[in-house]
LUMGUMAR-505792 format. One record per residue: residue in one letter; x, y, z negated of N, C-alpha, C in turn. Coordinates in steps of 0.2 Angstrom, whole numbers, plus 5000, padded with zeros to 4 digits. Atoms other than C-alpha are relative to their C-alpha. Layout:
<nodes>
aXYZXYZXYZ/...
</nodes>
This chain:
<nodes>
x499449944995504343325233500649994997/x499450025001505943305236500450055002/x499849934999507243445234500649974999/x499250005002509243445237500250064997/x499749935002510043555225500849995000/x499149985000511943605230500250044994/x499649955005513043695219500549964996/x499350035005514143655203499849964996/x500350035005514043555192500750024994/x499549995006515143575174499749994996/x500350005006515243615158500350074998/x499849925003515043775151500150034991/x499649985009515943855135499650085001/x500549955001514743985131500350044993/x499849965007515344135116499850065002/x500449935003514644275107500550044997/x499749955002515344425106499550084994/x500449975004514744535091499750095001/x500049964998515044685101499750025006/x500349964994514544805116500549995005/x499150004996515844765132500050085001/x499649945000515644945135500050054997/x500249955003516045025121500949985000/x499250004996517944955127500249995006/x499449994993518144965142500150105002/x499949934999518745165147499850025008/x499950044991518245195166500450065002/x499449964995519745335169500449924999/x499750045003520645165164500049945004/x500250074997519545035175500349985005/x499650034996521045015188500549974996/x499450065004522044925176499750004991/x500350055007520844825164500449954995/x499650075005521644715150499650034993/x500450015006520444665136500049924999/x500250075003520044525126499550024993/x500750005005518644485113499849944997/x499950055005518644415096499449985000/x500750035000517044295099500049984993/x500350045009516044225083499849955002/x500450094997515244065092500249955006/x499850044993515743955105499749914999/x500250094999514943795112500149965007/x499650024993515243685126499349955001/x500750004996513643625136500149975007/x500150024996513143535150499750065005/x500449944995512843665166500149995007/x500050004992513243705185499550045002/x500449984996512343805195499349935003/x500750074997511343615203500049984995/x500250035006511343555185499450024997/x500449975002510443665179499050045003/x500549994995509143705193499849945001/x500250054998508943525195499549974994/x500150005009508643505174499250025000/x500349995004507143615177499550005002/x500550024995506343565192499849934998/x500550065000506143395187499749994993/x500450005003505343435172499550055000/x500349964998504343545182499449945005/x500250044996503743395191500149985006/x499749994994504843425206500849955001/x499450054999506143265211500850045003/x499249994999507843335211500549955002/x499450025000509243295219500650025002/x499649964999510943335216500650005007/x499550034994512243355232500750054995/x499349985005513943395221500449975001/x499350025001515643355216500049974992/x500050005004516143295198500649984999/x499450045001517743235189500049944994/x500050065005518343115177500049974993/x500250005006517743165162499150005001/x500750005002515843175167499749964997/x500250075003515343025161499350064996/x500649985006514343115145499550035003/x500449954994513543215158499349955005/x500350074994513043065170499649974996/x500550065006512142965154499550064998/x500649965000511243145151499550005007/x500249984996510543165170499649935000/x500450084998510142955171499550004995/x500750015006509042975153499850075003/x500849934997508043135161499849975007/x500250034997507943025175500350045006/x499949954994508743165189500649955004/x499550024996509543075203500750005001/x499249984998511443045203500349955004/x499550024993511642955219500550045004/x499549954995512443075228500450054997/x499549955002513443155215500949965000/x499550015000515143115219500550004996/x499649985003516543075209500749995001/x499350014998518443105208500250004995/x499750045006519543015197500750034997/x499349985003521043125198499950095000/x499849945002520543305194499250004994/x500749975006519143375179499550015002/x500749974998517243435181500250055000/x500249925001517143625183499850014995/x500049955007517143745168499750065001/x500449935000516143895166500050034992/x499949995004516943995153499550095002/x500449915001515744155148499950044992/x500049955008515644275133499550085004/x500449965001514244355130499950074995/x499749985006514144515119499050024997/x500750025006512444565108499550075003/x500749954997511544675122499949955008/x500350044995511544525134500650015005/x499249994993513144575148500249944999/x499450035000514044455151500750005005/x499750004996515544415158500649945000/x499750065000516244255165500549965005/x499650054996517344135175499849945000/x499750064997517443985184500249945002/x499250054997518743845185499649955006/x500250014996518143755200500249944999/x500050065002518743585196499849975007/x499950014993518343455207499550035005/x500349964996516943565215500350035004/x499749974996518243615226499749945005/x500250064997517743445235499350005002/x500649994998515943505237499949995009/x500049984993516443555256500149925002/x500350084993516543365263499549994997/x500750025001514743325257499750055005/x500549984995513343325270499249984996/x500750005001511643355269499749955004/x500050054993511543245284499749934995/x500150095000511643085275499749984995/x500550015004510243125261499249995004/x500549994997509043125276499749935002/x500350064996507942965279499250014999/x500750034997506142925286499549994990/x500350025005505842835267499950064997/x500049955005506043005256500250055004/x500049944994505743145268500250074995/x499949955002506643315261499650065000/x500649924997505443465258500450075001/x499749925000506743605255500649994997/x499350005002508543655251500250054996/x499749975003509343735236500850035001/x499149984998511143835244500150024995/x499849965006511743895224500750005000/x499249995001513243955220500449965001/x499450065000514843845224500350015003/x499350004995516343815234499650045007/x500249964992516243955249499949955006/x500150054993516643825262499349965000/x500350045001515443715256499150025001/x500849944998513843865256500150005006/x500149994991514343885272500049965005/x500350054998514243715278499349995000/x500750035001512643675270499450035005/x500549954996511843835279500049985008/x500050024991512343765297499649944998/x500450055000511543605292499250015000/x501249985000509843685286499750035006/x500249994998509943775301499949925007/x500150044996510343615313499649945000/x500550075002509143485304499450034998/x500449964998507943645305499649974991/x500350035007507743625284499950064998/x500149905003506943795275500649974993/x499750015006508143835260499950074998/x500049935004508443955245500850015002/x499549995002509944045247500350044994/x499849965008510944115231500850005000/x499250014997512544185236500450014995/x499849965009512844275218500650024998/x499349975002514644265212500549995007/x499650024993515144215230500150065005/x500149954993514444365241500750045000/x499449984997516244425242500549965002/x499450054997517044265247499649995005/x500549994991515644275263500450035004/x500049944995516344355277499350015002/x500449965000515144475284499549965005/x500350064995514544365298499749944996/x500250055006514344215284499550024997/x500649955003513344335274499349985003/x500449964996512244395287499549925003/x500150054998512044215293499349974993/x500250015000511444155280499350014996/x500749974998510044275274499749995004/x500349994996509444285289499649935002/x500250055000509144085290499850004995/x500150015003508644085275499349984998/x500749974999506744075270500050024992/x500049965009507044145251500650024999/x499449975000508644245246499750034992/x500150005008508644255228500850034999/x499549965003509844385219499950034992/x500249945005509944495203500250065002/x500049934997509844685207500950024998/x499249984999511744705204500249985006/x499750044995512144575217499750025007/x500350014996510844625228500350095004/x499549954997511744805229500649985003/x499450014997513244715231500149995006/x500150034992512544625248499950075003/x500149964996511944785255500750055000/x499449994998513744865252500549965004/x499450034995514544735261499949995005/x500250004993513444735273499950065005/x500349954999513144905275499550035004/x500549974997511344925279499649984991/x500449985004509944965269499349964999/x500350095002508544875258499549975002/x500650004995507244905268500449965006/x499950034995508144835283500349894997/x500050055003508644685271499349964997/x500450025003507044645267499749975008/x500150044995506644615286500249935002/x499450044999508044495287499749944997/x500450055004507144365275499449995000/x500650005004505444325272499750004995/x499850005007505644305253500550035000/x499549975002506744425244499850014993/x500250015009506544405224500950044998/x499649975003507744515213499850024994/x500150045007508044455196500050074994/x499749935003508044605184500349984992/x500050025008508444505166499250014997/x500649975005507344565154499550035000/x500549954997506344665163499749955005/x500450044996505544525175500549975007/x499850034995505644525193499650025006/x500349964994505344605211500049955007/x500150074994504644475225499950045005/x500249954992504644555243499949965005/x500150044996503744485256499550025005/x500549954997502844565271500050074999/x500149935002503344725267499650004993/x500349985008502344705249500649994996/x499650045005503144695234499750014995/x500350035005502444615219500450024994/x499750025007503144655201499949964997/x500250075007503244505189500250024993/x499949965005503144555171500449924997/x499550055008504544465159499349964996/x500550055005503744305148500350034993/x499749985006504044335130500249954997/x499550045003505344265121499649984993/x500350015010504844165103500750054996/x499449975003506544225100500750015005/x499550014996508244275108500649965000/x499650075003509444135107500850025006/x499550004995510744145124499750025008/x500349994993510244205141500349965006/x499850034996511444095149499549965004/x500550034998510544005163499450005002/x500849984999508944105164499950005007/x499950004993509344125181499949925003/x500050054998509543965185499249965000/x500850045000507643895178499750065003/x500749974996506944045185499749995005/x500050064991507443975203499549934999/x500550065002506643815196499350004999/x500849995000505143895191499750025007/x500449964995504643995205500249945008/x500250024996505143855216499449935000/x500650055002504043715206499250045000/x500649964999502543845211500150015008/x500049994994503143875228500149925005/x500050074999503243695234499349995001/x500650015001501643685228499550025002/x500749944999500743815237499750054998/x500149955005500643935223500250075005/x499749934994500444135230500650014995/x499649995004501944205226499950054992/x500149955006501344335210500049934996/x499850055007501144145201500749975002/x499450034999502744085209500550024995/x499649945004503644225201500149994992/x500550035007502444195185500649924997/x499850055001503044025184501049985000/x499349995000504844085187500450044990/x499749985004504844175171499749974992/x500250075008504044055159500549974999/x499550054999505443945166500450034996/x499549975001506744055162500050024992/x500149965006506144125145499849914994/x499550065005506343925138500850024998/x499649984998507943955142500550054996/x499849965006508344095132499949984995/x500150045008507644015118500649984998/x499550065002509143905118500650005000/x499349954997510843915115500349935004/x499750034993511643845133499250015006/x500150004994511043805148499349955003/x500350044998509943645150499949974991/x500350025008509543625130499450024999/x500449985000508143685133499449925003/x500650054995506343545136499350044997/x500749984997504543575139499649955003/x500250024995503243465144499450035005/x500449944996501943535159499350024994/x500649965004500443535147500450074996/x499949945002501443655136500350075004/x499949954994502043745152499450055003/x500449974997500543795156499750024996/x500349965005499843845139500350084999/x499349935002501343965138499850055006/x500449954996500844025154499350055001/x500749975000499144065150500050074996/x499849975005499744145134500450075002/x499749954997500744265144499550035005/x500249944994499744325160499349985000/x500849995000498044285153499749985006/x500250064997497644155166499949925001/x499850064998497443975172500749995005/x499650034995498943875179499649925002/x500450064999498243745192500749945000/x499450045000499643625188499849954993/x500350075004499143445185500749964994/x499350035007500143355168499549924999/
</nodes>
């Protein structure tokens, strides 16, 4: 199965703050916020939404095709993708600018504050899905992950025109969409996924009820971090319990790993409860490692861990 994964490619600079953000924030001064944190850990890793999702999809037996841009410093990441047999054929290298970079600080309760320097990702708006379409390698699905807003809008339009099913993940770009474009992405998607804060932001921006949102998209997934996730489909709500981590190292990238795990089940035709549980298992592997694509597992190991957590056999061939 071939999946086009759009989104960003970047280097993640992950920092740990040994305190709690809320202890430093005064609600009556929120309009004049000026904060800095002394961190005690810093790591540089490969990341970006497209790279993160593609990596875990590959581990789960799905063939990802990354459609994204990178800069002149991308060589080590490029070699990493080749070593893991992930297609690099549609990664556009731009020699005049660096690859995007994500800077994130995590407190001891796993709250995060981050920012993404767009870098070469600004050229993603020039890339086209249609150039990947051919009879020899049919496209089964498209992931529209957080990216340059214009690129995301372009991909939505292409998916509609080409009649391609897609997962829409607006995330930190919600406020950069017009109401019309955000509504178009949601109403034409097969799956809308966001965390609980982002769902609330969508409802506020569009001035609609949660019930109305569930009527706009066939599958609505709300991720809840360490509390699991909720999947809504045809007015039915499925509560997914979180998988149990062996240890908690770093939550960065867990959401992207969840998306890959869910899709690895969804594209195989599994029921939504199984898909959500696969998402949770995939996510927990990331939580246990420092960085977004520093984890690794075989399908055999994944199946074993699924059974340990959910007390049922997962019919995933290995």
